[in-house]
C-alpha positions in Angstrom: 1.6 26.9 4.5 -1.0 24.8 6.4 -0.5 22.2 9.6 -0.7 19.5 9.0 1.6 16.7 10.8 2.6 13.7 9.4 1.1 10.3 11.5 4.3 10.0 13.7 3.5 13.4 15.2 0.2 13.3 16.4 -1.3 12.3 19.1 -5.0 12.1 17.4 -4.9 10.1 14.9 -6.5 7.2 14.0 -4.6 5.8 13.2 -2.8 7.3 14.2 -1.1 7.8 13.9 4.8 3.1 10.4 11.0 -1.5 4.2 11.2 -5.3 3.8 7.6 -6.9 1.6 5.6 -8.9 3.7 5.2 -12.5 4.1 3.7 -13.7 1.3 0.2 -14.5 2.5 -2.4 -16.2 0.4 -5.8 -15.1 0.4 -7.6 -18.5 1.1 -9.9 -19.3 3.7 -9.2 -20.2 6.9 -7.5 -23.4 6.8 -8.4 -25.1 9.9 -11.8 -25.7 9.8 -14.3 -28.5 11.4 -16.6 -30.4 9.5 -19.1 -29.6 12.1 -18.9 -26.0 10.8 -18.5 -25.6 7.0 -17.1 -22.8 4.9 -19.0 -21.1 2.9 -16.6 -18.9 0.6 -18.0 -16.5 -1.8 -15.4 -14.1 -4.3 -16.7 -11.4 -5.6 -13.9 -9.2 -7.6 -11.6 -8.8 -5.3 -13.8 -9.4 -2.5 -13.9 -12.5 -0.4 -16.4 -13.6 2.0 -17.1 -16.5 4.3 -20.2 -17.5 5.8 -21.6 -13.6 5.2 -25.2 -13.8 4.1 -25.8 -11.0 1.6 -26.8 -7.6 2.5 -30.5 -7.8 1.2 -31.9 -4.9 -1.4 -33.8 -3.0 0.9 -31.0 -2.6 4.0 -28.7 -1.8 0.5 -30.9 1.1 -0.7 -31.9 1.9 3.0 -28.3 2.6 3.5 -26.9 3.8 0.5 -28.4 7.3 1.5 -26.4 6.9 4.5 -23.2 6.3 2.7 -23.5 8.8 0.1 -22.9 11.9 2.6 -19.4 13.2 2.4 -16.6 16.3 3.5 -14.4 18.5 2.3 -10.9 18.4 3.8 -8.5 21.5 3.8 -5.8 20.8 1.8 -3.9 24.2 1.4 -4.4 27.7 -0.2 -3.3 28.0 -3.9 -1.5 31.0 -5.5 -3.9 32.8 -6.5 -6.3 32.3 -2.9 -8.2 29.4 -4.1 -8.7 26.6 -1.7 -7.4 23.0 -2.7 -9.9 20.2 -0.7 -9.9 16.5 -0.4 -13.2 15.2 -1.3 -15.0 11.7 -2.6 -17.1 12.0 -5.8 -16.5 8.8 -6.5 -14.3 6.1 -5.5 -12.0 7.7 -3.5 -11.0 11.0 -2.0 -9.0 13.0 -4.4 -7.7 16.4 -4.9 -10.4 19.3 -6.1 -10.9 23.7 -6.1 -12.9 26.1 -4.5 -11.7 29.2 -5.8 -14.9 31.3 -4.0 -17.1 31.0 -1.3 -19.9 28.0 -1.9 -18.1 27.5 -5.4 -18.4 24.6 -7.6 -15.7 22.2 -6.7 -13.5 21.6 -9.4 -11.7 17.6 -9.6 -8.0 17.9 -10.5 -6.9 14.3 -9.7 -8.7 11.1 -11.4 -7.0 8.3 -10.3 -8.4 5.0 -8.9 -6.4 5.1 -5.5 -7.2 8.0 -2.6 -4.9 10.9 -3.2 -3.0 11.8 0.7 -0.3 14.5 1.7 -1.5 17.1 -0.5 0.7 20.3 0.1 0.6 23.3 -2.2 3.1 25.1 -3.3 4.2 28.2 -2.0 4.2 30.8 -5.1 3.6 28.3 -7.8 0.5 27.3 -9.1 0.7 22.9 -7.9 1.0 21.1 -5.1 2.7 18.0 -3.8 0.5 14.8 -3.2 1.0 11.1 -1.9 -0.6 7.8 -3.2 -0.4 4.3 -2.7 -1.4 1.0 -4.9 -3.9 -1.2 -2.8 -3.0 -0.1 0.9 0.1 -0.9 1.0 1.0 2.1 2.4 3.9 2.6 -0.1 3.6 5.7 -0.7 4.8 7.6 -3.9 4.8 11.9 -4.3 4.1 13.9 -7.2 4.6 17.4 -8.2 1.6 18.3 -9.8 1.2 21.7 -12.2 -1.7 23.0 -12.3 -0.7 25.1 -15.1 -0.1 22.0 -17.3 -2.3 20.0 -15.1 0.5 17.2 -15.4 1.4 15.2 -12.6 5.2 14.1 -12.3 6.4 11.5 -9.8 9.2 12.3 -7.1 10.4 9.1 -5.9 11.1 6.1 -7.1 8.1 4.1 -7.2 9.0 0.8 -5.9 8.8 -0.4 -2.4 9.3 2.2 -0.1 7.2 4.2 2.1 7.3 8.5 1.1 5.2 11.0 3.4 5.3 14.3 5.3 6.4 16.7 2.1 7.1 20.0 3.1 7.7 23.1 1.1 10.4 25.5 1.8 8.9 29.5 2.2 9.6 30.3 -1.8 8.4 26.7 -3.7 11.6 26.2 -4.3 13.0 23.3 -1.9 11.1 20.2 -0.5 11.9 18.4 1.4 10.2 14.7 2.6 10.1 11.8 4.2 11.7 8.5 3.3 13.0 4.2 3.5 14.3 4.2 0.0 17.6 4.1 1.0 17.5 0.7 3.2 13.6 0.3 3.3 13.6 0.6 7.9 14.8 3.8 8.3 12.9 6.9 7.9 15.7 9.5 6.4 15.0 13.5 5.0 15.1 13.8 1.4 15.4 17.4 -0.4 14.6 18.3 -4.1 15.5 20.9 -5.5 13.5 22.8 -8.2 13.2 20.4 -11.1 16.9 18.3 -10.3 16.2 14.4 -8.5 16.2 14.0 -4.9 19.2 14.3 -2.7 19.3 12.6 0.7 20.4 15.1 3.3 19.6 13.2 6.8 20.5 9.3 7.6 20.6 9.4 10.8 19.1 6.0 11.4 15.2 5.3 13.4 12.2 7.9 12.2 13.1 11.8 11.2 10.7 14.2 10.1 11.0 17.8 8.9 8.6 20.6 10.6 10.1 24.2 8.6 12.6 25.9 6.3 14.4 28.8 7.9 13.1 31.7 5.7 16.1 31.7 3.6 15.5 27.9 3.2 19.7 27.0 3.9 18.1 25.4 7.1 16.2 22.9 8.6 14.0 22.2 11.4 14.3 18.4 12.3 12.7 15.8 14.9 13.1 11.9 15.6 11.2 10.3 16.4 11.1 7.8 19.3 7.7 7.5 20.7 4.5 9.4 20.6 5.8 10.4 24.4 9.6 11.2 22.6 11.5 13.6 20.4 14.0 14.7 19.9 14.3 18.1 17.9 17.6 19.4 15.8 18.5 21.8 13.0 20.2 20.8 10.0 22.5 22.8 7.9 21.6 22.0 4.6 24.4 23.7 2.6 27.4 21.6 5.4 24.6 18.7 6.2 25.6 19.5 10.1 22.9 18.4 12.3 22.7 20.2 15.6 20.2 18.7 18.4 18.2 21.1 19.8 18.4 21.0 23.1 15.3 22.3 24.5 14.2 20.0 27.5 16.0 18.4 30.6 14.9 14.6 29.6 12.7 12.9 27.3 9.7 14.9 26.5 6.7 14.4 23.9 7.5 17.1 21.0 4.8 18.5 18.1 5.5 20.9 15.5 8.3 23.0 15.7 9.1 26.0 13.2 10.9 29.2 13.0 9.7 32.3 14.7 9.7 34.8 12.1 13.0 36.4 12.3 14.6 33.5 12.3 16.4 33.3 15.7 14.2 31.7 17.8 11.2 28.9 17.4 7.6 27.8 18.5 7.1 24.6 19.2 4.9 21.7 21.3 5.8 19.7 23.9 4.5 18.4 27.2 7.9 19.6 29.0 6.8 20.4 32.3 2.9 19.3 32.3 1.2 16.9 31.5 -0.1 18.5 28.2 1.7 19.3 24.4 1.7 23.2 25.6 2.4 25.8 23.7 6.0 27.3 23.7 8.3 30.1 22.3 11.9 30.6 23.2 15.7 31.2 21.4 16.5 29.2 18.7 20.1 28.7 21.2 19.7 28.5 24.6 17.5 30.2 27.1 13.9 29.8 28.7 10.7 29.1 27.0 7.4 31.0 26.8 4.2 28.6 27.3 2.0 30.6 25.5 -0.6 28.4 26.5 0.0 27.5 30.2 -3.7 28.9 30.9 -5.6 26.1 28.6 -4.7 22.3 30.5 -5.6 20.9 27.2 -3.2 19.8 24.2 -2.5 22.0 21.5 -3.1 19.7 18.3 -1.4 22.3 15.4 -0.7 26.0 14.7 0.1 27.7 11.7 2.3 31.0 11.2 1.5 33.5 8.9 4.1 34.4 6.2 3.3 37.8 6.7 4.6 37.1 10.0 1.9 39.1 11.5 -0.3 36.7 13.4 0.2 32.7 15.1 -3.2 30.9 14.9 -3.3 27.7 17.1 -6.0 24.9 17.7 -6.8 23.0 21.3 -8.3 20.2 21.9 -10.5 20.1 24.9 -12.3 17.3 25.7 -12.8 16.3 22.4 -13.9 19.9 20.8 -12.1 21.7 19.0 -11.1 25.3 20.1 -9.0 28.3 17.3 -7.0 30.8 19.4 -5.1 33.7 17.1 -2.3 35.7 18.4 -0.2 38.7 17.0 2.9 38.4 16.7 5.5 39.1 18.0 3.3 40.6 21.1 1.4 37.5 21.1 -1.9 39.4 22.4 -5.2 37.5 21.4 -7.3 38.7 18.6 -11.0 37.8 19.1 -12.1 35.2 16.0 -15.7 34.2 15.4 -17.9 32.4 16.7 -16.8 28.8 15.3 -19.3 25.9 15.5 -19.0 23.5 18.2 -17.4 20.0 16.7 -13.7 19.1 15.6 -11.4 20.6 14.2 -8.9 19.6 11.0 -6.4 20.7 9.2 -6.5 25.0 8.6 -3.9 28.0 7.7 -3.5 31.3 6.8 -3.8 32.5 3.0 -0.3 33.9 1.7 -1.1 37.4 2.3 -1.7 36.5 5.8 -5.5 37.8 5.8 -7.5 35.0 6.1 -7.6 31.0 7.6 -9.3 28.0 5.8 -10.8 25.8 8.4 -12.0 22.4 8.5 -14.8 21.7 10.6 -16.5 18.6 11.5 -19.2 18.1 14.2 -22.0 14.9 15.4 -24.3 16.3 13.1 -22.9 17.5 9.7 -19.3 16.2 7.9 -16.3 18.0 7.5 -16.6 21.2 5.7 -14.3 24.2 5.5 -14.6 27.7 6.6 -12.8 30.8 5.5 -11.6 33.5 8.7 -11.5 37.1 7.4 -9.3 38.4 10.2 -10.2 42.3 10.3 -14.1 41.5 9.1 -13.9 39.3 12.3 -16.6 37.2 9.6 -16.8 33.4 9.2 -17.9 32.2 5.7 -18.2 28.6 5.0 -16.3 27.4 1.4 -17.5 24.1 1.2 -21.5 22.5 1.6 -21.0 18.9 2.2 -23.9 16.4 1.5 -26.1 14.2 3.4 -27.8 11.9 1.5 -30.5 13.8 1.2 -31.5 12.8 4.6 -33.6 15.1 7.4 -30.1 16.6 9.1 -32.3 17.3 12.1 -32.9 14.4 12.9 -28.9 13.1 13.5 -27.8 13.0 17.2 -26.0 14.3 18.8 -23.8 12.1 21.8 -23.6 13.2 25.0 -19.6 13.2 26.9 -20.7 11.0 29.8 -18.0 9.8 32.5 -17.7 6.2 34.1 -15.3 4.7 36.9 -12.8 2.2 36.2 -11.5 -0.4 38.6 -9.1 1.3 40.0 -11.5 4.5 40.2 -9.8 6.1 36.7 -12.6 8.4 34.9 -13.3 7.3 32.1 -14.8 9.6 29.1 -17.3 8.1 26.4 -18.8 9.1 24.1 -22.7 8.3 24.5 -25.4 8.1 21.3 -28.4 8.2 22.3 -32.0 7.3 20.1 -34.1 9.8 20.3 -37.1 8.1 20.8 -37.3 4.8 23.3 -40.7 3.3 24.1 -41.5 3.2 27.8 -40.7 -0.1 29.5 -38.3 -1.5 26.4 -34.2 -1.8 26.6 -32.0 -0.7 23.3 -29.3 -2.7 21.8 -26.1 -1.0 22.2 -21.7 -1.1 19.9 -19.2 -0.1 22.1 -16.8 1.4 19.3 -13.4 0.8 20.6 -10.8 3.6 18.8 -6.8 2.3 17.0 -4.2 3.4 17.8 -3.7 3.0 20.7 -2.6 6.3 21.0 -5.7 8.4 19.0 -8.5 9.7 20.7 -12.1 9.3 19.5 -14.0 12.6 18.6 -17.7 13.9 18.4 -17.4 14.1 14.8 -19.8 13.0 12.1 -20.5 9.3 11.4 -23.1 8.3 9.0 -22.5 4.5 10.6 -23.1 6.0 14.1 -26.2 8.0 12.3 -28.0 4.1 10.8 -27.7 2.3 14.0 -29.1 5.1 16.1 -31.6 6.4 13.7 -32.9 3.6 11.4 -32.2 0.3 13.8 -32.8 2.1 17.0 -29.4 1.5 18.9 -27.4 2.8 20.8 -23.5 3.6 20.9 -20.7 4.0 23.3 -17.5 5.6 21.9 -14.6 5.7 25.2 -11.1 6.6 25.0 -9.6 3.5 27.1 -6.6 4.5 29.2 -3.8 4.6 26.5 -6.0 7.3 24.8 -4.3 10.4 23.6 -6.2 13.9 24.4 -5.9 13.4 28.4 -2.5 14.0 28.9 1.2 11.9 29.3 0.3 9.9 32.6 -3.3 9.3 30.9 -1.5 8.1 28.1 1.5 5.6 29.4 -1.3 4.1 31.5 -2.3 1.0 29.1 1.9 0.8 28.3 3.6 -2.9 28.1 2.5 -4.9 31.3 -0.4 -2.9 32.3 -1.7 -3.7 28.4 -5.4 -5.4 30.2 -6.0 -2.4 32.5 -7.2 -0.9 29.6 -9.7 -4.1 28.6 -11.0 -3.9 32.1 -11.9 -0.5 30.8 -14.5 -1.7 28.6 -15.3 -4.1 31.8 -16.0 -1.7 33.7 -17.9 0.3 31.2 -20.1 -3.2 30.4 -21.3 -2.3 34.5 -22.4 1.3 33.7 -24.3 -0.4 31.1 -26.2 -2.7 33.4 -27.4 0.5 35.4 -29.0 2.2 32.7 -32.6 1.7 32.5 -32.6 2.2 28.7 -29.8 -0.3 27.4 -29.9 -4.1 27.8 -26.5 -5.5 29.0 -28.0 -8.6 27.9 -27.1 -7.3 24.0 -24.3 -5.9 24.3 -21.7 -5.9 20.9 -18.0 -4.7 20.8 -16.9 -3.1 17.5 -13.1 -1.6 16.4 -10.9 -1.5 14.2 -6.7 -2.3 14.1 -6.0 -2.1 17.8 -9.4 -1.2 18.6 -9.8 -5.2 16.9 -7.4 -6.4 19.5 -9.4 -4.9 21.8 -12.6 -6.2 20.5 -10.8 -9.8 20.3 -9.5 -9.4 24.4 -13.2 -8.2 25.6 -15.0 -11.0 24.4 -11.9 -13.2 25.6 -12.6 -12.2 28.9 -16.2 -11.5 29.4 -17.6 -13.4 27.3 -21.1 -13.6 29.2 -21.6 -9.9 28.4 -21.1 -9.4 25.3 -23.4 -10.8 22.9 -20.7 -10.4 18.8 -17.9 -8.6 18.4 -16.5 -7.1 14.7 -13.1 -6.8 15.2 -11.3 -5.1 11.7 -7.7 -5.4 10.9 -7.5 -6.4 14.1 -3.6 -7.9 16.3 -4.8 -11.4 17.4 -1.3 -12.3 18.9 1.2 -9.8 20.0 4.1 -11.5 19.4 3.5 -12.7 15.6 2.4 -8.8 15.1 5.7 -7.5 15.4 7.3 -10.1 13.7 5.2 -9.5 10.6 4.9 -6.0 11.0 6.8 -3.7 8.4 10.1 -2.7 9.4 10.5 0.2 9.4 7.6 0.9 12.2 8.4 -2.8 14.0 10.7 -0.1 16.8 7.9 2.5 17.0 5.3 0.1 18.2 7.6 -2.0 20.5 8.0 1.0 22.5 3.9 0.9 23.0 3.5 -2.8 23.6 6.4 -4.3 24.9 9.3 -6.3 23.1 8.7 -9.8 22.0 12.1 -10.3 22.2 12.9 -10.2 25.8 11.1 -13.6 27.4 9.1 -11.8 29.9 7.1 -9.3 28.1 6.8 -12.9 25.0 5.9 -14.9 27.9 3.0 -11.6 28.8 1.8 -11.1 25.1 1.7 -15.1 24.1 -0.6 -15.3 27.5 -3.0 -12.6 27.0 -3.1 -13.0 22.6 -6.6 -13.7 21.9 -5.9 -16.3 19.6 -4.5 -19.0 22.3 -7.7 -17.7 23.9 -9.6 -19.0 21.5 -12.0 -21.3 23.4 -12.9 -18.9 25.5 -14.9 -16.3 22.5 -18.4 -18.3 22.3 -20.3 -15.1 21.2 -21.1 -14.4 17.5 -17.5 -12.8 15.7 -17.3 -10.8 12.3 -13.6 -10.3 11.1 -12.2 -8.1 8.2 -9.2 -7.6 6.5 -7.6 -6.0 3.5 -5.0 -8.8 2.1 -2.3 -5.8 1.5 -1.5 -4.3 4.6 1.5 -3.3 5.7 0.8 -2.2 9.8 -1.3 -5.5 11.1 -0.6 -8.0 8.0 -3.3 -10.6 6.7 -1.8 -13.8 8.9 -3.3 -11.7 12.4 -6.8 -12.3 10.9 -6.4 -15.8 9.2 -4.9 -17.2 12.5 -8.0 -15.4 15.5 -10.1 -17.1 12.6 -9.0 -20.8 12.2 -8.5 -20.6 16.3 -12.0 -19.5 16.3 -13.8 -21.8 14.2 -11.6 -25.3 15.4 -13.6 -24.6 18.3 -16.9 -25.3 16.7 -18.2 -21.2 16.6 -19.1 -19.4 13.1 -16.5 -16.9 12.1 -17.9 -14.6 9.3 -15.0 -14.0 7.8 -14.1 -10.7 5.0 -11.2 -9.4 2.6 -10.6 -7.0 0.4 -7.5 -8.2 -1.7 -7.3 -4.2 -3.6 -7.3 -2.9 0.8 -4.8 -1.9 3.2 -5.2 -1.3 6.7 -9.2 -0.3 6.6 -11.1 0.2 3.3 -10.1 3.4 1.2 -12.9 2.2 -1.7 -16.3 3.9 -1.3 -17.6 0.2 -3.0 -15.7 -2.1 -0.3 -16.4 -0.1 2.0 -20.1 0.1 1.3 -20.2 -3.6 1.3 -18.3 -4.0 4.7 -21.4 -1.7 6.3 -23.5 -3.5 5.0 -22.8 -6.8 6.6 -21.9 -5.2 9.4 -25.7 -3.0 10.1 -26.9 -7.1 9.1 -24.5 -9.0 11.2 -25.8 -6.1 14.5 -29.4 -6.9 13.3 -29.5 -10.6 13.5 -27.0 -10.5 16.7 -28.2 -7.5 18.6 -31.8 -6.2 17.3 -33.9 -9.5 16.1 -31.8 -11.0 19.7 -34.3 -8.9 21.9 -37.2 -9.8 19.7 -36.4 -14.0 20.0 
């Protein structure tokens, strides 16, 4: 079994990273434009672009090498000792199989839509995976039989969201989270053998399963309240009895929760009693918990337990760098591991016989690849070697970690990508790239786009983790909640101050880029610092928290209210309206590029439409891009490539060429 948490449990994701139909929103140009600002609209297939020049062939050709880089992510061990990986050879990520180190990647799934949530079936030649249509995130789950090469859908095929599949240890039961019952609550369903799935938990709210007992009769589950609070429980699958587990006093965050091999105790990650997600072990019944990673003042991002019960492996996120740790069971004695490349750790898990560990590693200068550790031999072998478009990887730039002081003295970390050669006496333009979430974290991971900007365009890139980011403790995580929202924007103001103090950076040519919540941060920064930001790119960004919360899918609305505030409260609603970029569009005076997926269930198309209308109503030009076959981001390579080319054209015009005027 590999460690891969559903988005609701992770403090790391994009996104990271939640069923009523979306409002009917026509994919049309923004309605309220002025005569002084005509709109040139182009429709090509599923792409609608407004006021965006066609990227020249030379740019497309040069970018193609960077965009042709691809990585591989571990997706599970098969029963015969091969590994499943997720990688892209066409338009979207699909499941492939590799049977030996650096062996051929055999493609298994061939779908127009990307696959997600791949989980290998224990003891059986197959796996489960999910896919949606057009980025809607109404994922349906499918069981794939490697013997027959056939996939069978096991969910309702309607507008339901099905995620977080979990196999029992013998592979005979499959638990998953679904909104099939009412479209709002995320319940837990279990399929036994080939029988139709049955509803086993319908308590209301958002629930996920985390582990089956060895006999398959009990299930560890959690209710997700927010990133800062989860409530673990044990479900008896025979009687249906749900027993809440009193693990900590008061609201605390929990990550993964697993049975120990003895079945009488549990392992879990939690920030109870401290700032970070620490690995704990305690009896299933009441009893003291032993903190196993208390000496590491960073989050434990995941762990796995070998099926033979002999080892436990866990990963930590230490200032953005991943570390892997191995312990013997039941005595928790440390075991030395071979040295891993310095980078970001993704999915990992034990082989079926417990003798090997597969791990996904990504560095700032190389895409993700899967490595396998032989525990007894103490060796590390690469099982995949991903392509970098024929580029000279030695020219890729690794960032340095800087810290700057914000308005209230808080230290803010940021990754700084600096061009290798800056001519003496010159200053280079800068792009500040802001992650989404906001309960997510930026990592020094490989980005072909950043490498292109630094190497080909001579631009610097700064990637901050402003307050509210995960990975830096519970207190830091809460510093932007509710009425504190604009404090995170002030962190960007402090970064602008830092840029002004750097002799090689041009404070007159600073752009901001971000997606989802990062898109809000782009818009808010352009509102608050109109004279200090030269251009901005907002991708699937929030332009008004009130309209966003009223239009986002019902199954994720309460989760978002915990972070952003409840728009139904008059005081909070007034605050949200006061800070909304859409209501302050007259302050956005620099060039703006807005990009959106028409099927986005998280940040609906209406958020993009209203900011485009508002900025254009003030006589300002806006580049506007919509893909009719995308959702919260751009999953298809052709779409992502065109957007990236347009973005580079935007930076060239408003940042690079601006220094030559």
